[in-house]
VEXLORO-151694 format. One record per atom (N, C-alpha, C): x, z, y; atom name. Coordinates in steps of 0.02 Angstrom, whole numbers, plus 32768, in hexadecimal, padded with zeros to 4 digits. Atoms other than C-alpha are relative to their C-alpha. Layout:
% residues N
PT    xx    zz    yy   a
PT     X     Z     Y  CA
...
This chain:
% residues 119
PT    xx    zz    yy   a
PT  8029  8000  7FC5   N
PT  8000  8000  8000  CA
PT  802C  8000  803E   C
PT  7FDB  8004  7FC2   N
PT  8036  7FDB  80AD  CA
PT  7FEB  8038  802E   C
PT  800F  7FCB  7FD0   N
PT  8043  8065  812C  CA
PT  7FF5  7FE3  8045   C
PT  800D  8014  7FBB   N
PT  7FFD  8055  81DA  CA
PT  801C  8038  802B   C
PT  7FDF  7FC9  7FDD   N
PT  8076  80BC  8245  CA
PT  7FDC  8017  803F   C
PT  8020  7FEA  7FC1   N
PT  800F  80BD  82E6  CA
PT  7FC1  8029  7FF4   C
PT  803C  7FDA  800F   N
PT  7F7A  810D  828D  CA
PT  8011  8046  7FE5   C
PT  7FEC  7FBF  801C   N
PT  7FDD  81A1  8248  CA
PT  8004  8034  8038   C
PT  7FFF  7FC9  7FD1   N
PT  7FCA  8248  829F  CA
PT  8020  803C  7FDE   C
PT  7FE1  7FC5  801D   N
PT  8030  82E5  8286  CA
PT  7FD6  803D  8012   C
PT  8029  7FC4  7FF7   N
PT  7FC9  8383  826C  CA
PT  8023  8038  7FDA   C
PT  7FDE  7FC6  801E   N
PT  8022  8429  824B  CA
PT  803A  7FEC  7FD2   C
PT  7FC6  8015  8027   N
PT  80BB  83D1  820C  CA
PT  7FF1  7FCE  7FCA   C
PT  8012  8031  8033   N
PT  805D  835B  819A  CA
PT  7FEB  7FC0  8023   C
PT  8014  8040  7FE4   N
PT  8042  82A4  81BB  CA
PT  7FBF  7FEB  7FDE   C
PT  8042  8014  8019   N
PT  7F8C  826F  81A9  CA
PT  7FF1  7FBB  801B   C
PT  800E  8045  7FEB   N
PT  7F5B  81B9  81AC  CA
PT  7FD0  7FDF  7FCF   C
PT  802E  8026  802A   N
PT  7EFE  812F  8153  CA
PT  8011  8007  7FB7   C
PT  7FEC  7FFA  8046   N
PT  7F61  8149  80B3  CA
PT  8001  8047  7FE7   C
PT  7FFE  7FBA  8014   N
PT  7F4D  8206  80AE  CA
PT  7FCB  800F  7FCC   C
PT  802F  7FEA  8033   N
PT  7EF7  825B  801C  CA
PT  7FE4  8043  8016   C
PT  8021  7FC2  7FEC   N
PT  7E78  82E1  8042  CA
PT  7FF2  8027  7FC0   C
PT  800C  7FD5  8039   N
PT  7E74  8371  7FC8  CA
PT  7FCB  8033  8013   C
PT  8037  7FD2  7FF3   N
PT  7DDD  83E0  7FB8  CA
PT  8001  8035  7FC9   C
PT  8001  7FCA  8032   N
PT  7DDE  8489  7F64  CA
PT  7FB8  800B  7FE8   C
PT  8042  7FF2  801C   N
PT  7D4E  84C2  7EF8  CA
PT  7FD8  802D  802F   C
PT  8022  7FD2  7FD1   N
PT  7D25  854D  7F73  CA
PT  7FE4  7FDA  803C   C
PT  8017  8027  7FC7   N
PT  7D1A  84D2  8004  CA
PT  7FC7  7FD1  7FEC   C
PT  8036  802C  8018   N
PT  7CB0  8459  7F9D  CA
PT  7FBF  8027  7FF7   C
PT  803C  7FD6  8009   N
PT  7C39  84E7  7F71  CA
PT  7FE0  8011  8044   C
PT  801A  7FF1  7FBD   N
PT  7C29  8517  8029  CA
PT  7FDC  7FC3  801D   C
PT  801F  803D  7FE6   N
PT  7C02  8462  8057  CA
PT  7FBD  7FF3  7FDD   C
PT  803E  800B  8027   N
PT  7B81  8450  7FCA  CA
PT  7FCB  8033  8014   C
PT  8030  7FCB  7FED   N
PT  7B30  84F7  7FF7  CA
PT  7FE6  7FF4  8047   C
PT  8016  800F  7FBC   N
PT  7B2A  84C6  80AF  CA
PT  7FCC  7FC8  8001   C
PT  8030  8038  8004   N
PT  7AD5  8420  8088  CA
PT  7FBF  8017  7FE0   C
PT  803B  7FE6  8022   N
PT  7A5E  8478  800F  CA
PT  7FD6  802B  802F   C
PT  8023  7FD3  7FD1   N
PT  7A31  84FB  8093  CA
PT  7FDC  7FD7  8035   C
PT  801E  8029  7FCC   N
PT  7A10  8477  8117  CA
PT  7FC4  7FDA  7FE4   C
PT  8037  8026  801E   N
PT  79A4  840D  80A2  CA
PT  7FC6  802E  7FF0   C
PT  8036  7FD1  8010   N
PT  7941  84A4  8065  CA
PT  7FDE  801B  803F   C
PT  801F  7FEB  7FC0   N
PT  7926  84DE  8118  CA
PT  7FD0  7FCC  801B   C
PT  802B  8037  7FE8   N
PT  78E1  8434  8149  CA
PT  7FC2  7FFB  7FD4   C
PT  803A  8004  802D   N
PT  7871  842E  80AE  CA
PT  7FD0  803B  8008   C
PT  802A  7FC5  7FF6   N
PT  7832  84E0  80CA  CA
PT  7FD8  7FF9  8041   C
PT  8023  800A  7FC1   N
PT  7808  84B9  817F  CA
PT  7FC8  7FCC  7FF8   C
PT  8032  8035  800A   N
PT  77AE  8419  814B  CA
PT  7FC5  801A  7FD6   C
PT  8035  7FE4  802B   N
PT  774D  8478  80C3  CA
PT  7FD1  802C  8028   C
PT  802B  7FD3  7FDA   N
PT  770E  8500  8137  CA
PT  7FDB  7FDD  8038   C
PT  8022  8028  7FCD   N
PT  76E5  8483  81C0  CA
PT  7FC6  7FDA  7FE1   C
PT  8035  8025  8023   N
PT  7681  841A  8144  CA
PT  7FC9  8030  7FE9   C
PT  8032  7FCF  8016   N
PT  762C  84B6  8100  CA
PT  7FD4  8016  803B   C
PT  8027  7FED  7FC4   N
PT  75F7  84E7  81B1  CA
PT  7FCE  7FC8  8011   C
PT  802C  8039  7FF1   N
PT  75B0  8438  81CE  CA
PT  7FC7  7FFB  7FCE   C
PT  8033  8004  8034   N
PT  7553  843B  8128  CA
PT  7FCD  8038  800A   C
PT  802E  7FC8  7FF5   N
PT  7508  84E7  814E  CA
PT  7FD2  7FF1  803C   C
PT  8029  8012  7FC5   N
PT  74CE  84A8  81F9  CA
PT  7FCD  7FCB  7FED   C
PT  802E  8035  8015   N
PT  7482  840C  81AA  CA
PT  7FCA  801C  7FD3   C
PT  8031  7FE1  802C   N
PT  742D  8474  8123  CA
PT  7FCD  8028  8027   C
PT  802E  7FD8  7FD7   N
PT  73E3  84EA  81A5  CA
PT  7FD0  7FD2  8026   C
PT  802A  802F  7FDB   N
PT  73A3  8456  820B  CA
PT  7FCC  7FE1  7FD1   C
PT  802D  801E  8032   N
PT  7357  8408  816D  CA
PT  7FC9  8032  7FED   C
PT  8031  7FCD  8012   N
PT  7301  84AC  813E  CA
PT  7FCE  800A  8038   C
PT  802E  7FF8  7FC7   N
PT  72B9  84BF  81ED  CA
PT  7FD0  7FC5  8005   C
PT  802A  803B  7FFE   N
PT  7278  840C  81E8  CA
PT  7FCA  8003  7FCA   C
PT  8030  7FFB  8037   N
PT  7226  8427  813F  CA
PT  7FCD  8037  800E   C
PT  8030  7FCA  7FEF   N
PT  71D9  84CC  8179  CA
PT  7FCD  7FE9  8033   C
PT  802F  801A  7FCE   N
PT  718D  8475  8210  CA
PT  7FCD  7FD1  7FE0   C
PT  802D  802F  8021   N
PT  7144  83EC  81A2  CA
PT  7FCF  8024  7FD3   C
PT  802D  7FD9  802B   N
PT  70FE  846B  8127  CA
PT  7FCC  8024  802A   C
PT  8030  7FDF  7FD3   N
PT  70AE  84CB  81B7  CA
PT  7FCC  7FCE  8018   C
PT  802F  8033  7FEA   N
PT  7060  8429  81F7  CA
PT  7FD0  7FEE  7FC8   C
PT  802B  8010  8039   N
PT  701E  8401  8149  CA
PT  7FCE  8039  7FF3   C
PT  802C  7FC7  800A   N
PT  6FD7  84B1  8139  CA
PT  7FC8  8000  8034   C
PT  8033  8005  7FCC   N
PT  6F7E  849C  81DF  CA
PT  7FCE  7FC8  7FF1   C
PT  802C  8038  8011   N
PT  6F39  83F3  81A7  CA
PT  7FD2  8012  7FC7   C
PT  802A  7FEC  8039   N
PT  6EFB  843B  8102  CA
PT  7FCB  8032  8017   C
PT  8031  7FD0  7FE7   N
PT  6EA7  84CB  815D  CA
PT  7FC9  7FDD  8028   C
PT  8030  8027  7FDA   N
PT  6E53  844F  81D3  CA
PT  7FD1  7FDA  7FD1   C
PT  802A  8025  8030   N
PT  6E16  83E8  813F  CA
PT  7FD0  8030  7FDE   C
PT  802D  7FCF  8020   N
PT  6DCF  8484  80EB  CA
PT  7FC7  8015  802F   C
PT  8034  7FEE  7FCF   N
PT  6D73  84B5  818A  CA
PT  7FCE  7FC7  8007   C
PT  802C  803A  7FFA   N
PT  6D2F  8404  819A  CA
PT  7FD4  7FF8  7FC3   C
PT  8028  8003  803D   N
PT  6CF5  8406  80E5  CA
PT  7FC8  8034  8001   C
PT  8032  7FCC  7FFD   N
PT  6C9C  84AB  80FD  CA
PT  7FCA  7FEE  8033   C
PT  8030  8015  7FCD   N
PT  6C4A  8467  819B  CA
PT  7FD2  7FCA  7FE4   C
PT  8029  8035  801C   N
PT  6C10  83CC  813E  CA
PT  7FCF  801B  7FCC   C
PT  802C  7FE1  8031   N
PT  6BC9  8436  80B0  CA
PT  7FC6  8023  8022   C
PT  8034  7FDE  7FDB   N
PT  6B6B  849E  812D  CA
PT  7FCF  7FCE  801F   C
PT  802C  8033  7FE2   N
PT  6B29  8402  8185  CA
PT  7FD3  7FE1  7FCB   C
PT  8029  801E  8036   N
PT  6AEF  83B7  80DF  CA
PT  7FC9  8031  7FEA   C
PT  8032  7FCE  8013   N
PT  6A97  8459  80AF  CA
PT  7FC9  8004  8035   C
PT  8030  7FFE  7FCB   N
PT  6A44  845D  8159  CA
PT  7FD2  7FC3  7FFF   C
PT  8028  803E  8004   N
PT  6A0B  83A8  814A  CA
PT  7FCF  8004  7FC7   C
PT  802C  7FFB  803A   N
PT  69C5  83C5  809C  CA
PT  7FC9  8034  800B   C
PT  8032  7FCC  7FF3   N
PT  696E  8465  80D3  CA
PT  7FCC  7FE7  8031   C
PT  8030  801B  7FCF   N
PT  691E  8410  8169  CA
PT  7FD4  7FCA  7FE0   C
PT  8026  8036  8020   N
PT  68EA  837C  80FE  CA
PT  7FC9  801E  7FD4   C
PT  8033  7FE2  802A   N
PT  688E  83EC  8083  CA
PT  7FCC  8025  802A   C
PT  8031  7FDE  7FD5   N
PT  683C  844E  8110  CA
PT  7FD4  7FCE  8026   C
PT  8026  8031  7FD9   N
PT  6809  83B4  8174  CA
PT  7FD4  7FD4  7FD4   C
PT  8025  802D  802C   N
PT  67CB  834E  80DF  CA
PT  7FF0  8024  7FBE   C
PT  8010  7FDE  803F   N
PT  6781  83C6  8062  CA
PT  7FD6  7FD2  7FD4   C
PT  8028  8027  802F   N
PT  6738  8377  7FC8  CA
PT  7FBE  8025  7FF6   C
PT  8042  7FE2  8005   N
PT  667E  8398  7FCB  CA
PT  7FDB  7FE2  7FC5   C
PT  8027  8018  8039   N
PT  6611  838C  7F34  CA
PT  7FBF  7FE1  8019   C
PT  803D  8023  7FED   N
PT  6581  8312  7F45  CA
PT  7FCA  8013  7FCD   C
PT  8033  7FE9  8030   N
PT  64E4  8361  7EF8  CA
PT  7FD2  7FC7  7FE9   C
PT  802C  8037  8012   N
PT  6488  82B9  7EF1  CA
PT  801B  7FD7  7FC6   C
PT  7FE2  8028  8036   N
PT  6501  826E  7E75  CA
PT  8006  802B  7FC2   C
PT  7FFA  7FDB  803E   N
PT  64F2  82A5  7DC3  CA
PT  802F  7FDB  7FD3   C
PT  7FCF  801D  802E   N
PT  657A  8287  7D47  CA
PT  7FE9  8012  7FBA   C
PT  8014  7FF5  8045   N
PT  6546  8271  7C93  CA
PT  803D  8003  7FD5   C
PT  7FC7  7FFC  802C   N
PT  65BD  82A7  7C10  CA
PT  7FF4  7FD3  7FC4   C
PT  8005  802D  8038   N
PT  65DE  822C  7B88  CA
PT  802B  801B  7FC8   C
PT  7FDC  7FE7  803A   N
PT  660D  8267  7ADC  CA
PT  8016  7FC4  7FD7   C
PT  7FE8  803A  8026   N
PT  6678  81ED  7A7E  CA
PT  7FE3  8003  7FB8   C
PT  801B  7FFF  8044   N
PT  6634  81B6  79D3  CA
PT  8034  8019  7FCE   C
PT  7FD3  7FE4  8032   N
PT  667B  8207  793B  CA
PT  8012  7FCF  7FCB   C
């Protein structure tokens, strides 16, 4: 390999450049892995709790909407029941007035003969 002398830098008595080899100890590698793991888990935890908060808000809004619709349906059913009772009362009143206004009177001039069927 060819060395590039203008890219080499001296750090603490060592020359570091394009051809330098970086060595990593196990302890340093573990610290880097743990740091990345901590950052990723922090981001995921924040995203989880933020999503959970949004879901709870959406669920609460959905429950309130359903409760309002159930209340409206209950009011409509109650109105229908009242209307049915009113109609029943009106029908009874009409029938009662009809029987009072037009009573069936027996006609004494008409005689009905009973007919016995032959045996």
